[in-house]
OpenMM code with the backbone's topology and positions (N, CA, C; nanometers):
from openmm import Vec3, app, unit

residues = "MET SER ASP GLU THR SER THR GLU GLY GLY SER LEU VAL ASN SER ARG ILE SER ARG ARG ASN LEU MET LYS ALA GLY ALA ILE VAL GLY GLY SER VAL TRP VAL ALA PRO VAL ILE ASP SER PHE THR SER VAL ALA ALA ALA ALA SER LYS ALA THR PRO LEU PHE SER PHE ILE ALA LEU GLN ILE THR CYS GLY THR THR THR TYR ASN VAL LYS TYR ASP SER ALA THR GLY PHE ASP TYR THR ALA SER GLY ASP CYS GLY THR PHE ALA LEU ASP LYS CYS GLY TYR GLU PHE VAL SER ASN ALA ASN GLY CYS PRO THR SER SER GLU LEU SER THR PRO MET THR PHE ASN ASN ALA GLY THR GLN GLY SER VAL THR LEU GLY SER GLY CYS THR LEU ASP ALA TYR VAL ILE HIS ARG GLY GLN CYS CYS CYS GLY ALA GLY PRO SER SER ASP PHE THR GLY GLY SER PRO GLY LEU CYS PRO GLY LEU THR GLU PRO ALA LEU GLY ALA THR GLY THR ILE THR PHE ILE ALA PRO GLY ASN THR THR SER CYS".split()
positions = [
    Vec3(25.7253, 3.6271, 12.5648),
    Vec3(25.8088, 3.5128, 12.6564),
    Vec3(25.9644, 3.5199, 12.6621),
    Vec3(26.0797, 3.5077, 12.7158),
    Vec3(26.1820, 3.5156, 12.6869),
    Vec3(26.2465, 3.3392, 12.7051),
    Vec3(26.3310, 3.3092, 12.5700),
    Vec3(26.3427, 3.1870, 12.5934),
    Vec3(26.5573, 3.1491, 12.6163),
    Vec3(26.5437, 3.1125, 12.7298),
    Vec3(26.6651, 3.0534, 12.7719),
    Vec3(26.7174, 2.8793, 12.7127),
    Vec3(26.8585, 2.8822, 12.5785),
    Vec3(26.8670, 2.8041, 12.5679),
    Vec3(27.0158, 2.7444, 12.5494),
    Vec3(27.0636, 2.6571, 12.5763),
    Vec3(27.1697, 2.6150, 12.6146),
    Vec3(27.1845, 2.4678, 12.4669),
    Vec3(27.3182, 2.4320, 12.5412),
    Vec3(27.3164, 2.3408, 12.3555),
    Vec3(27.4073, 2.2323, 12.4685),
    Vec3(27.3646, 2.0936, 12.4696),
    Vec3(27.4186, 1.9938, 12.5404),
    Vec3(27.4399, 1.8842, 12.4455),
    Vec3(27.5768, 1.8312, 12.4212),
    Vec3(27.6092, 1.7089, 12.3707),
    Vec3(27.5179, 1.7447, 12.2308),
    Vec3(27.5273, 1.8258, 12.1602),
    Vec3(27.4922, 1.8958, 11.9817),
    Vec3(27.3172, 1.8814, 11.9879),
    Vec3(27.2819, 1.9196, 12.0913),
    Vec3(27.1389, 1.9370, 12.0616),
    Vec3(27.0991, 2.0192, 12.1634),
    Vec3(26.9692, 2.1015, 12.1402),
    Vec3(26.8863, 2.2416, 12.2202),
    Vec3(26.8483, 2.1807, 12.3464),
    Vec3(26.8073, 2.2162, 12.4300),
    Vec3(26.7594, 2.2194, 12.5376),
    Vec3(26.7068, 2.4023, 12.6054),
    Vec3(26.5876, 2.3593, 12.5824),
    Vec3(26.5172, 2.4544, 12.5892),
    Vec3(26.4050, 2.4407, 12.7447),
    Vec3(26.4941, 2.5328, 12.8736),
    Vec3(26.3873, 2.5296, 12.9865),
    Vec3(26.2674, 2.6002, 12.9795),
    Vec3(26.2440, 2.6850, 12.8858),
    Vec3(26.1115, 2.7658, 12.8426),
    Vec3(26.0902, 2.8144, 12.6751),
    Vec3(26.0028, 2.7955, 12.6252),
    Vec3(25.9972, 2.7758, 12.5238),
    Vec3(25.8652, 2.8548, 12.4578),
    Vec3(25.8771, 2.9615, 12.3820),
    Vec3(25.7143, 3.0277, 12.3548),
    Vec3(25.6591, 2.9269, 12.2491),
    Vec3(25.5458, 2.8782, 12.2428),
    Vec3(25.4599, 2.8880, 12.1164),
    Vec3(25.4873, 2.9500, 11.9736),
    Vec3(25.5725, 3.0370, 11.9861),
    Vec3(25.5735, 3.0939, 11.9152),
    Vec3(25.6914, 3.0215, 11.8241),
    Vec3(25.7999, 2.9931, 11.9058),
    Vec3(25.9146, 2.9542, 11.9031),
    Vec3(25.9370, 2.8095, 11.8552),
    Vec3(25.8477, 2.7234, 11.9194),
    Vec3(25.8296, 2.5667, 11.9118),
    Vec3(25.7537, 2.5548, 11.7990),
    Vec3(25.6798, 2.6762, 11.7466),
    Vec3(25.6462, 2.6187, 11.6081),
    Vec3(25.7310, 2.6532, 11.4835),
    Vec3(25.8023, 2.7567, 11.4926),
    Vec3(25.9137, 2.7937, 11.4485),
    Vec3(26.0315, 2.6699, 11.4327),
    Vec3(26.0582, 2.5918, 11.5217),
    Vec3(26.1262, 2.5144, 11.5714),
    Vec3(26.0668, 2.3897, 11.4956),
    Vec3(25.9101, 2.3843, 11.4932),
    Vec3(25.9427, 2.2468, 11.4174),
    Vec3(25.9267, 2.2673, 11.2726),
    Vec3(25.8887, 2.4013, 11.2006),
    Vec3(25.9272, 2.4017, 11.0861),
    Vec3(26.0430, 2.4222, 11.0265),
    Vec3(26.1443, 2.4524, 11.0895),
    Vec3(26.3108, 2.4386, 11.0262),
    Vec3(26.3128, 2.2766, 11.0427),
    Vec3(26.2760, 2.2069, 11.1629),
    Vec3(26.2700, 2.0439, 11.1592),
    Vec3(26.2757, 1.9894, 11.0607),
    Vec3(26.1164, 2.0356, 10.9904),
    Vec3(26.0719, 1.9564, 10.8838),
    Vec3(25.9792, 1.9307, 10.9155),
    Vec3(25.9485, 1.8752, 11.0294),
    Vec3(25.7963, 1.8387, 11.0824),
    Vec3(25.7167, 1.9135, 11.1213),
    Vec3(25.5890, 1.8292, 11.1491),
    Vec3(25.4846, 1.9229, 11.1735),
    Vec3(25.4738, 1.8883, 11.3440),
    Vec3(25.4095, 2.0540, 11.3957),
    Vec3(25.4496, 2.0217, 11.5518),
    Vec3(25.2593, 2.0652, 11.6009),
    Vec3(25.2359, 2.0184, 11.6692),
    Vec3(25.0833, 2.0274, 11.7005),
    Vec3(25.0876, 2.1072, 11.8290),
    Vec3(24.9909, 2.2591, 11.8357),
    Vec3(25.0304, 2.3323, 11.9304),
    Vec3(24.8574, 2.3170, 11.9754),
    Vec3(24.8515, 2.3216, 12.1012),
    Vec3(24.6763, 2.3127, 12.1788),
    Vec3(24.6699, 2.5066, 12.1352),
    Vec3(24.5303, 2.4798, 12.0832),
    Vec3(24.5365, 2.6218, 12.0707),
    Vec3(24.4717, 2.6936, 12.1723),
    Vec3(24.4648, 2.8036, 12.1694),
    Vec3(24.4707, 2.9355, 12.3029),
    Vec3(24.3267, 2.9568, 12.2894),
    Vec3(24.2595, 2.9142, 12.4134),
    Vec3(24.0684, 2.9511, 12.4275),
    Vec3(24.0865, 3.0746, 12.5081),
    Vec3(24.0214, 3.1950, 12.4518),
    Vec3(23.9810, 3.2852, 12.5346),
    Vec3(23.8735, 3.3118, 12.6018),
    Vec3(23.8061, 3.2217, 12.5896),
    Vec3(23.6202, 3.2253, 12.6784),
    Vec3(23.5757, 3.1127, 12.6201),
    Vec3(23.4852, 3.0572, 12.7155),
    Vec3(23.3881, 3.0074, 12.6951),
    Vec3(23.2462, 3.0611, 12.6990),
    Vec3(23.1421, 3.0224, 12.5384),
    Vec3(23.0595, 3.0595, 12.6101),
    Vec3(22.9277, 2.9382, 12.5883),
    Vec3(22.8215, 2.9086, 12.6926),
    Vec3(22.7335, 2.8130, 12.7174),
    Vec3(22.6602, 2.7960, 12.6023),
    Vec3(22.5766, 2.6342, 12.5641),
    Vec3(22.4688, 2.6796, 12.4489),
    Vec3(22.3315, 2.6780, 12.5817),
    Vec3(22.3263, 2.6924, 12.6899),
    Vec3(22.2876, 2.7112, 12.7611),
    Vec3(22.2133, 2.8543, 12.7904),
    Vec3(22.3432, 2.9086, 12.8374),
    Vec3(22.3834, 3.0722, 12.9007),
    Vec3(22.3217, 3.1432, 12.7816),
    Vec3(22.3690, 3.0973, 12.6302),
    Vec3(22.3097, 3.1991, 12.5677),
    Vec3(22.1230, 3.1623, 12.5085),
    Vec3(22.0872, 3.0745, 12.5734),
    Vec3(21.9024, 3.0329, 12.5395),
    Vec3(21.9110, 3.1259, 12.6774),
    Vec3(21.8741, 3.2375, 12.6539),
    Vec3(21.7913, 3.3258, 12.8241),
    Vec3(21.6743, 3.3050, 12.8407),
    Vec3(21.6291, 3.3217, 12.9368),
    Vec3(21.4790, 3.2992, 12.9394),
    Vec3(21.4300, 3.4093, 13.0172),
    Vec3(21.3378, 3.4290, 12.9808),
    Vec3(21.2391, 3.5732, 13.0121),
    Vec3(21.2388, 3.5456, 13.1904),
    Vec3(21.2147, 3.6855, 13.2221),
    Vec3(21.1460, 3.7034, 13.3679),
    Vec3(21.0434, 3.6268, 13.4166),
    Vec3(21.0494, 3.5911, 13.4751),
    Vec3(20.8823, 3.5871, 13.5536),
    Vec3(20.7756, 3.6429, 13.5525),
    Vec3(20.6868, 3.6646, 13.5106),
    Vec3(20.5796, 3.7668, 13.5183),
    Vec3(20.5378, 3.8112, 13.6484),
    Vec3(20.5223, 3.6995, 13.7282),
    Vec3(20.4537, 3.7073, 13.8841),
    Vec3(20.5817, 3.7629, 13.9515),
    Vec3(20.4584, 3.8374, 14.1113),
    Vec3(20.5325, 3.9060, 14.1803),
    Vec3(20.5493, 3.8296, 14.2939),
    Vec3(20.4410, 3.7112, 14.2992),
    Vec3(20.4604, 3.5920, 14.3838),
    Vec3(20.3419, 3.5478, 14.3538),
    Vec3(20.3454, 3.4091, 14.4268),
    Vec3(20.2243, 3.3035, 14.4227),
    Vec3(20.2395, 3.2330, 14.5704),
    Vec3(20.1256, 3.2955, 14.6069),
    Vec3(20.1395, 3.1974, 14.8067),
    Vec3(20.0002, 3.0906, 14.7643),
    Vec3(20.0444, 2.9403, 14.8003),
    Vec3(19.9739, 2.8362, 14.7606),
    Vec3(19.9254, 2.7779, 14.9478),
    Vec3(19.8110, 2.7865, 14.9328),
    Vec3(19.8255, 2.7042, 15.0701),
    Vec3(19.7803, 2.4912, 15.0500),
    Vec3(19.8742, 2.4440, 15.1041),
    Vec3(19.8558, 2.2837, 15.0691),
    Vec3(19.8041, 2.2063, 15.2041),
    Vec3(19.7799, 2.0765, 15.1487),
    Vec3(19.7831, 1.9625, 15.2787),
    Vec3(19.8437, 1.8856, 15.1891),
    Vec3(19.9375, 1.7996, 15.3230),
    Vec3(20.0291, 1.6706, 15.3048),
    Vec3(19.9478, 1.5884, 15.4230),
    Vec3(19.8877, 1.5242, 15.4029),
    Vec3(19.8192, 1.4430, 15.5025),
    Vec3(19.7300, 1.4946, 15.5772),
    Vec3(19.7751, 1.5119, 15.6975),
    Vec3(19.6616, 1.6257, 15.8122),
    Vec3(19.7655, 1.7638, 15.8009),
    Vec3(19.8444, 1.7755, 15.7668),
    Vec3(19.9283, 1.8951, 15.7851),
    Vec3(19.9269, 1.9860, 15.6649),
    Vec3(19.8761, 2.1501, 15.7513),
    Vec3(19.8326, 2.2343, 15.6326),
    Vec3(19.9319, 2.3202, 15.6267),
    Vec3(19.9938, 2.3671, 15.4998),
    Vec3(20.0711, 2.4457, 15.4837),
    Vec3(20.0711, 2.5702, 15.4050),
    Vec3(20.1005, 2.6590, 15.5073),
    Vec3(20.1448, 2.8063, 15.3763),
    Vec3(20.2491, 2.8167, 15.3245),
    Vec3(20.2587, 2.8248, 15.1890),
    Vec3(20.4437, 2.8714, 15.1427),
    Vec3(20.4202, 3.0136, 15.0373),
    Vec3(20.4934, 3.0871, 15.0083),
    Vec3(20.4792, 3.1739, 14.9433),
    Vec3(20.6329, 3.1833, 14.8345),
    Vec3(20.6421, 3.1301, 14.6810),
    Vec3(20.7369, 3.1628, 14.5993),
    Vec3(20.7256, 3.3248, 14.5427),
    Vec3(20.8497, 3.3740, 14.5844),
    Vec3(20.8568, 3.5304, 14.5784),
    Vec3(20.9822, 3.5743, 14.5039),
    Vec3(20.9153, 3.6693, 14.3796),
    Vec3(21.0165, 3.7230, 14.2640),
    Vec3(21.1616, 3.7469, 14.3677),
    Vec3(21.1596, 3.8452, 14.4905),
    Vec3(21.2508, 3.8808, 14.5534),
    Vec3(21.3551, 3.7761, 14.5966),
    Vec3(21.3161, 3.6596, 14.6385),
    Vec3(21.3866, 3.5437, 14.6588),
    Vec3(21.4042, 3.4383, 14.5688),
    Vec3(21.3866, 3.4160, 14.4143),
    Vec3(21.3969, 3.3376, 14.3065),
    Vec3(21.3352, 3.2386, 14.3525),
    Vec3(21.2123, 3.2741, 14.3641),
    Vec3(21.0942, 3.1730, 14.3717),
    Vec3(21.1626, 3.0619, 14.4435),
    Vec3(21.1883, 3.0885, 14.5733),
    Vec3(21.2483, 2.9792, 14.6160),
    Vec3(21.2072, 3.0168, 14.8064),
    Vec3(21.0915, 2.8964, 14.8317),
    Vec3(21.0348, 2.9539, 14.9260),
    Vec3(21.1948, 2.9255, 15.0729),
    Vec3(21.2206, 2.8601, 15.0443),
    Vec3(21.2999, 2.8064, 15.1537),
    Vec3(21.4139, 2.9276, 15.1919),
    Vec3(21.4222, 3.0007, 15.0435),
    Vec3(21.5296, 3.0837, 15.0868),
    Vec3(21.4832, 3.2315, 15.1640),
    Vec3(21.3347, 3.2400, 15.1756),
    Vec3(21.3079, 3.3203, 15.2218),
    Vec3(21.2611, 3.2703, 15.3537),
    Vec3(21.2025, 3.1724, 15.3710),
    Vec3(21.1200, 3.1415, 15.4871),
    Vec3(20.9978, 3.1715, 15.5124),
    Vec3(20.9156, 3.1734, 15.3668),
    Vec3(20.8246, 3.2110, 15.3654),
    Vec3(20.7141, 3.1217, 15.3720),
    Vec3(20.7201, 3.0861, 15.4529),
    Vec3(20.6155, 2.9481, 15.5278),
    Vec3(20.5392, 2.9913, 15.6404),
    Vec3(20.4287, 2.9184, 15.6694),
    Vec3(20.3822, 2.9843, 15.7713),
    Vec3(20.2679, 3.0452, 15.7925),
    Vec3(20.3007, 3.1759, 15.8587),
    Vec3(20.2400, 3.2639, 15.8748),
    Vec3(20.3149, 3.4023, 15.7807),
    Vec3(20.2839, 3.4933, 15.7159),
    Vec3(20.3424, 3.5875, 15.5873),
    Vec3(20.2265, 3.7039, 15.5420),
    Vec3(20.3255, 3.7931, 15.4956),
    Vec3(20.2140, 3.8612, 15.4370),
    Vec3(20.1966, 3.8560, 15.2470),
    Vec3(20.0191, 3.8896, 15.2011),
    Vec3(20.0413, 3.8902, 15.0939),
    Vec3(20.0563, 4.0454, 15.0338),
    Vec3(20.1459, 4.0776, 14.9987),
    Vec3(20.2231, 4.1964, 15.0088),
    Vec3(20.0882, 4.2571, 14.9111),
    Vec3(20.0521, 4.3629, 14.9645),
    Vec3(19.9100, 4.4478, 14.8126),
    Vec3(19.8341, 4.3943, 14.7624),
    Vec3(19.7727, 4.2516, 14.8098),
    Vec3(19.6947, 4.2059, 14.8166),
    Vec3(19.5362, 4.2741, 14.9028),
    Vec3(19.5396, 4.2442, 15.0187),
    Vec3(19.4625, 4.2730, 15.1052),
    Vec3(19.3685, 4.1452, 15.1454),
    Vec3(19.4449, 4.0002, 15.1293),
    Vec3(19.4228, 3.8952, 15.1701),
    Vec3(19.5447, 3.8272, 15.1923),
    Vec3(19.4863, 3.7998, 15.3304),
    Vec3(19.5925, 3.6845, 15.4026),
    Vec3(19.5695, 3.5236, 15.4324),
    Vec3(19.6366, 3.4589, 15.4072),
    Vec3(19.6128, 3.3257, 15.4870),
    Vec3(19.5665, 3.3518, 15.6281),
    Vec3(19.4457, 3.2281, 15.6540),
    Vec3(19.4581, 3.2522, 15.7832),
    Vec3(19.5458, 3.1733, 15.9108),
    Vec3(19.6141, 3.2367, 16.0156),
    Vec3(19.7624, 3.2160, 16.0930),
    Vec3(19.8043, 3.0575, 16.0605),
    Vec3(19.8927, 2.9696, 16.0124),
    Vec3(19.9567, 2.8575, 16.0122),
    Vec3(20.0791, 2.8281, 16.0418),
    Vec3(20.1136, 2.7831, 16.1541),
    Vec3(20.2689, 2.8251, 16.2400),
    Vec3(20.3480, 2.6670, 16.2042),
    Vec3(20.2703, 2.5595, 16.1153),
    Vec3(20.3157, 2.4432, 16.0711),
    Vec3(20.4804, 2.4789, 15.9954),
    Vec3(20.5421, 2.5627, 15.9843),
    Vec3(20.6153, 2.6182, 15.8600),
    Vec3(20.6560, 2.4953, 15.7629),
    Vec3(20.8152, 2.5171, 15.7438),
    Vec3(20.7886, 2.4929, 15.5318),
    Vec3(20.7630, 2.3326, 15.5288),
    Vec3(20.6969, 2.2738, 15.4259),
    Vec3(20.7218, 2.1017, 15.4054),
    Vec3(20.8404, 2.0764, 15.3751),
    Vec3(20.8323, 1.9693, 15.3441),
    Vec3(20.9880, 1.9105, 15.3331),
    Vec3(20.9702, 1.9232, 15.1307),
    Vec3(21.1060, 1.8973, 15.0766),
    Vec3(21.1170, 1.9215, 14.9324),
    Vec3(21.0651, 1.7908, 14.8865),
    Vec3(21.0160, 1.7301, 14.9461),
    Vec3(20.8915, 1.5595, 14.8672),
    Vec3(20.7968, 1.5797, 14.9152),
    Vec3(20.7897, 1.7121, 14.9445),
    Vec3(20.5951, 1.7760, 14.9979),
    Vec3(20.6000, 1.8615, 14.8884),
    Vec3(20.6883, 1.9144, 14.8662),
    Vec3(20.6567, 2.0502, 14.7768),
    Vec3(20.7718, 2.0821, 14.7089),
    Vec3(20.7904, 2.1253, 14.5895),
    Vec3(20.9108, 2.1320, 14.5019),
    Vec3(20.9868, 2.2815, 14.5304),
    Vec3(21.0927, 2.3241, 14.5394),
    Vec3(21.1212, 2.4565, 14.4797),
    Vec3(21.2961, 2.4697, 14.4463),
    Vec3(21.3363, 2.5577, 14.3835),
    Vec3(21.2423, 2.6768, 14.3104),
    Vec3(21.1245, 2.6043, 14.2567),
    Vec3(21.0036, 2.7327, 14.1738),
    Vec3(20.9212, 2.7310, 14.1484),
    Vec3(20.9844, 2.6911, 13.9803),
    Vec3(20.9206, 2.6371, 13.8685),
    Vec3(21.0091, 2.6296, 13.7407),
    Vec3(20.8841, 2.7273, 13.6587),
    Vec3(20.9802, 2.7831, 13.5780),
    Vec3(20.8903, 2.8492, 13.4525),
    Vec3(20.8799, 2.8556, 13.3051),
    Vec3(20.8295, 2.8841, 13.2422),
    Vec3(20.7753, 2.8340, 13.0787),
    Vec3(20.9081, 2.9320, 13.0189),
    Vec3(20.9611, 2.9709, 12.9156),
    Vec3(21.0623, 3.0489, 12.8723),
    Vec3(21.0228, 3.1721, 12.8198),
    Vec3(20.8712, 3.1806, 12.8286),
    Vec3(20.8266, 3.3508, 12.8630),
    Vec3(20.7821, 3.4022, 12.9730),
    Vec3(20.8065, 3.3186, 13.0826),
    Vec3(20.7514, 3.3776, 13.2226),
    Vec3(20.5792, 3.3955, 13.2382),
    Vec3(20.5545, 3.3312, 13.1535),
    Vec3(20.3962, 3.3349, 13.1884),
    Vec3(20.3614, 3.2117, 13.2872),
    Vec3(20.4152, 3.1514, 13.2473),
    Vec3(20.3462, 2.9962, 13.3612),
    Vec3(20.4208, 2.9979, 13.4438),
    Vec3(20.4415, 2.9413, 13.5844),
    Vec3(20.4974, 2.8786, 13.7005),
    Vec3(20.4185, 2.7251, 13.7353),
    Vec3(20.5321, 2.6573, 13.7030),
    Vec3(20.4792, 2.5400, 13.8112),
    Vec3(20.5417, 2.4848, 13.9000),
    Vec3(20.4791, 2.3786, 14.0466),
    Vec3(20.5420, 2.3337, 14.1388),
    Vec3(20.4768, 2.1782, 14.1026),
    Vec3(20.5315, 2.1110, 14.2086),
    Vec3(20.5332, 1.9875, 14.2135),
    Vec3(20.4621, 1.9356, 14.3647),
    Vec3(20.3532, 1.8876, 14.3447),
    Vec3(20.3047, 1.8521, 14.5247),
    Vec3(20.3976, 1.6785, 14.5246),
    Vec3(20.3813, 1.6509, 14.6412),
    Vec3(20.4382, 1.5052, 14.6630),
    Vec3(20.3103, 1.4618, 14.6892),
    Vec3(20.3380, 1.2969, 14.6996),
    Vec3(20.2419, 1.2105, 14.7244),
    Vec3(20.1754, 1.2050, 14.8925),
    Vec3(20.0459, 1.2622, 14.8285),
    Vec3(19.9343, 1.2848, 14.9643),
    Vec3(19.9179, 1.4248, 14.9756),
    Vec3(19.9639, 1.5304, 14.9123),
    Vec3(19.9425, 1.6321, 14.9163),
    Vec3(19.8669, 1.7007, 14.7718),
    Vec3(19.7761, 1.7770, 14.8569),
    Vec3(19.6791, 1.8379, 14.7579),
    Vec3(19.7050, 2.0221, 14.7902),
    Vec3(19.6189, 2.0897, 14.6489),
    Vec3(19.6592, 2.2241, 14.6668),
    Vec3(19.5011, 2.2722, 14.7274),
    Vec3(19.4917, 2.3639, 14.8217),
    Vec3(19.3612, 2.3758, 14.8853),
    Vec3(19.3540, 2.5489, 14.8564),
    Vec3(19.4140, 2.6271, 14.8421),
    Vec3(19.4016, 2.7734, 14.7722),
    Vec3(19.5232, 2.8040, 14.7278),
    Vec3(19.5183, 2.9474, 14.6438),
    Vec3(19.6513, 2.9715, 14.6016),
    Vec3(19.5988, 3.1482, 14.5883),
    Vec3(19.6949, 3.2438, 14.5716),
    Vec3(19.6711, 3.3645, 14.5183),
    Vec3(19.8295, 3.4102, 14.4469),
    Vec3(19.7496, 3.4706, 14.3257),
    Vec3(19.8470, 3.4782, 14.2215),
    Vec3(19.8503, 3.6702, 14.2605),
    Vec3(19.9785, 3.7174, 14.2925),
    Vec3(20.0105, 3.8764, 14.2288),
    Vec3(20.1110, 3.9261, 14.1073),
    Vec3(20.0252, 3.9900, 14.0678),
    Vec3(20.1642, 4.0744, 13.9618),
    Vec3(20.0518, 4.2116, 13.9173),
    Vec3(20.1710, 4.2862, 13.9092),
    Vec3(20.1731, 4.4637, 13.9458),
    Vec3(20.0723, 4.4897, 14.0654),
    Vec3(19.9537, 4.5288, 14.0230),
    Vec3(19.8490, 4.5657, 14.1259),
    Vec3(19.6902, 4.4603, 14.0970),
    Vec3(19.7426, 4.3491, 14.0410),
    Vec3(19.6432, 4.2378, 14.0148),
    Vec3(19.6489, 4.1118, 14.1494),
    Vec3(19.5494, 4.0891, 14.2309),
    Vec3(19.5658, 3.9591, 14.2678),
    Vec3(19.4376, 3.9087, 14.2665),
    Vec3(19.4592, 3.7599, 14.2421),
    Vec3(19.3529, 3.6788, 14.2287),
    Vec3(19.3935, 3.5692, 14.2497),
    Vec3(19.2888, 3.4402, 14.2572),
    Vec3(19.3238, 3.2836, 14.3020),
    Vec3(19.1889, 3.2528, 14.3340),
    Vec3(19.1809, 3.1929, 14.4386),
    Vec3(19.0932, 3.0621, 14.4213),
    Vec3(19.1263, 2.9857, 14.5995),
    Vec3(18.9779, 2.9887, 14.6491),
    Vec3(19.0004, 2.9523, 14.8113),
    Vec3(18.8607, 2.9276, 14.8991),
    Vec3(18.8776, 2.8604, 14.9801),
    Vec3(18.7783, 2.8632, 15.0338),
    Vec3(18.7685, 2.9955, 15.1205),
    Vec3(18.6330, 3.0750, 15.1626),
    Vec3(18.6587, 3.2075, 15.2555),
    Vec3(18.7340, 3.1828, 15.3680),
    Vec3(18.7034, 3.0636, 15.4443),
    Vec3(18.7636, 3.0117, 15.5815),
    Vec3(18.9047, 3.0087, 15.5523),
    Vec3(18.9401, 2.9909, 15.4556),
    Vec3(19.1185, 3.0052, 15.4217),
    Vec3(19.1920, 3.1608, 15.4539),
    Vec3(19.1032, 3.2286, 15.4347),
    Vec3(19.1784, 3.3603, 15.3957),
    Vec3(19.1141, 3.4661, 15.4839),
    Vec3(19.1782, 3.5965, 15.5402),
    Vec3(19.1313, 3.6540, 15.6343),
    Vec3(19.0968, 3.7705, 15.5249),
    Vec3(18.9650, 3.8528, 15.5216),
    Vec3(18.9311, 3.9374, 15.4145),
    Vec3(18.8847, 3.8507, 15.3036),
    Vec3(18.8584, 3.7297, 15.3319),
    Vec3(18.7655, 3.6458, 15.2104),
    Vec3(18.8341, 3.6447, 15.1401),
    Vec3(18.7658, 3.5518, 15.0233),
    Vec3(18.8377, 3.5091, 14.9166),
    Vec3(18.9342, 3.6094, 14.7724),
    Vec3(19.0061, 3.5969, 14.7469),
    Vec3(19.0257, 3.6588, 14.6690),
    Vec3(18.9517, 3.6410, 14.4915),
    Vec3(18.9495, 3.6723, 14.4343),
    Vec3(18.8492, 3.6310, 14.2767),
    Vec3(18.9348, 3.5787, 14.1975),
    Vec3(18.8718, 3.4776, 14.1306),
    Vec3(18.9327, 3.4056, 14.0496),
    Vec3(19.0078, 3.4923, 13.9050),
    Vec3(19.1343, 3.4749, 13.8614),
    Vec3(19.1982, 3.5374, 13.7411),
    Vec3(19.0988, 3.5345, 13.6580),
    Vec3(19.0123, 3.6614, 13.5875),
    Vec3(18.9493, 3.6345, 13.4785),
    Vec3(19.0015, 3.5895, 13.3286),
    Vec3(18.9426, 3.5073, 13.2393),
    Vec3(19.0139, 3.4807, 13.1606),
    Vec3(19.0956, 3.3908, 13.1225),
    Vec3(19.1375, 3.3308, 13.2920),
    Vec3(19.2669, 3.2109, 13.2938),
    Vec3(19.1722, 3.0622, 13.3042),
    Vec3(19.3082, 2.9967, 13.2646),
    Vec3(19.2434, 2.8587, 13.3581),
    Vec3(19.3358, 2.8091, 13.4256),
    Vec3(19.2524, 2.8342, 13.5684),
    Vec3(19.3694, 2.8055, 13.6642),
    Vec3(19.3453, 2.6784, 13.7595),
    Vec3(19.4306, 2.6744, 13.8204),
    Vec3(19.4274, 2.4995, 13.8645),
    Vec3(19.3267, 2.4923, 13.9563),
    Vec3(19.2643, 2.3742, 13.9737),
    Vec3(19.1741, 2.3517, 14.0669),
    Vec3(19.2116, 2.3160, 14.1963),
    Vec3(19.1240, 2.3730, 14.3134),
    Vec3(19.1227, 2.3312, 14.4098),
    Vec3(19.1318, 2.1992, 14.4210),
    Vec3(19.2301, 2.1131, 14.4994),
    Vec3(19.2294, 1.9412, 14.5139),
    Vec3(19.3472, 1.9428, 14.4574),
    Vec3(19.3727, 2.0102, 14.3423),
    Vec3(19.4443, 1.9290, 14.2901),
    Vec3(19.5726, 1.8540, 14.3231),
    Vec3(19.6671, 1.7603, 14.2741),
    Vec3(19.7568, 1.6925, 14.2843),
    Vec3(19.8602, 1.6842, 14.2003),
    Vec3(19.9926, 1.6267, 14.2108),
    Vec3(20.1223, 1.5875, 14.1284),
    Vec3(20.1620, 1.7546, 14.0781),
    Vec3(20.2051, 1.8032, 13.9728),
    Vec3(20.2189, 1.8946, 13.8533),
    Vec3(20.1109, 1.9806, 13.8507),
    Vec3(20.1453, 2.1336, 13.9126),
    Vec3(20.0474, 2.2146, 13.9040),
    Vec3(20.0684, 2.3355, 13.8740),
    Vec3(20.0487, 2.3729, 13.7457),
    Vec3(20.1031, 2.5324, 13.6479),
    Vec3(19.9980, 2.6018, 13.6713),
    Vec3(20.0621, 2.7297, 13.7386),
    Vec3(19.9648, 2.8686, 13.7359),
    Vec3(20.0390, 2.9561, 13.6315),
    Vec3(19.9192, 3.0574, 13.5854),
    Vec3(19.9504, 3.1118, 13.4104),
    Vec3(19.9522, 3.2736, 13.5038),
    Vec3(20.0297, 3.3471, 13.4574),
    Vec3(20.0529, 3.5431, 13.5037),
    Vec3(19.9204, 3.5728, 13.4557),
    Vec3(19.8508, 3.6713, 13.5474),
    Vec3(19.7290, 3.7323, 13.4227),
    Vec3(19.8184, 3.8341, 13.3792),
    Vec3(19.7151, 3.8648, 13.2419),
    Vec3(19.8048, 3.9714, 13.1575),
    Vec3(19.7706, 4.1043, 13.1782),
    Vec3(19.6938, 4.1349, 13.2936),
    Vec3(19.6980, 4.2999, 13.2729),
    Vec3(19.7795, 4.2937, 13.4134),
    Vec3(19.8469, 4.4213, 13.4284),
    Vec3(19.8981, 4.4297, 13.5736),
    Vec3(19.8729, 4.5488, 13.6191),
    Vec3(19.7617, 4.6311, 13.5967),
    Vec3(19.6735, 4.7240, 13.6872),
    Vec3(19.5244, 4.6563, 13.7297),
    Vec3(19.5042, 4.5570, 13.6793),
    Vec3(19.3529, 4.5329, 13.7467),
    Vec3(19.3280, 4.3835, 13.7153),
    Vec3(19.2248, 4.2950, 13.7801),
    Vec3(19.2096, 4.1909, 13.7305),
    Vec3(19.0758, 4.2131, 13.6878),
] * unit.nanometer
topology = app.Topology()
chain = topology.addChain("A")
for resn in residues:
    res = topology.addResidue(resn, chain)
    for name in ("N", "CA", "C"):
        topology.addAtom(name, app.Element.getBySymbol(name[0]), res)
C-alpha cells in the first residue's frame, strides 16, 4: 500500500495508511495502537467433525396418516430427502424386485413425515419421525445387493421382502421416531 501524507497545521494527515505504518506511528508516538488481526479463514467446529456417509442405498416406507396411505422413498442420490426427488406415490424400488402396490396419494406433508432422514455418526442408522396419527405399514431397506424389510404381502407386488437377518428393525404399526439399521452385508441378506 502506498501512503499519501500531507501536513496541515503541524499535524500529519493520512488519507491512506497501511497496517505496518500505523503500528510504526504508534511506536514512534510512544503509545500503543491496537490493530485488528487479519483473519485468513474460518474453520467451524461443525465442519471439522465430519459424519460418515450413510450405508443405505435407499429406504422406502409405506405409512398411513389417518385414512391416507403414502409411499415414500428416501434415496442416497437425493440426500435422503423425498421432497427433492418427488419419490412419493408410485416409484421403482431399484434392484430389489419388490414394488409397493400402486399409490397415487403423492407426498405426505412435513407435519406427517420428517425430511430429510437423519443419520447417526457412523451412517449405520437412519431415523424419521412420523407425525401424530401416522403409522408405519411397510418398509424396504436397500444396501448393495441386499434388500430386506417388512410388510404384508398385499402391500407389495412380488410378495413381501424378508426381514433383515440379525437386525432389530422397527415393528409394523410403529409411530413417532422410527430408526432403521443398515444391513451389515452388501452382497446378500
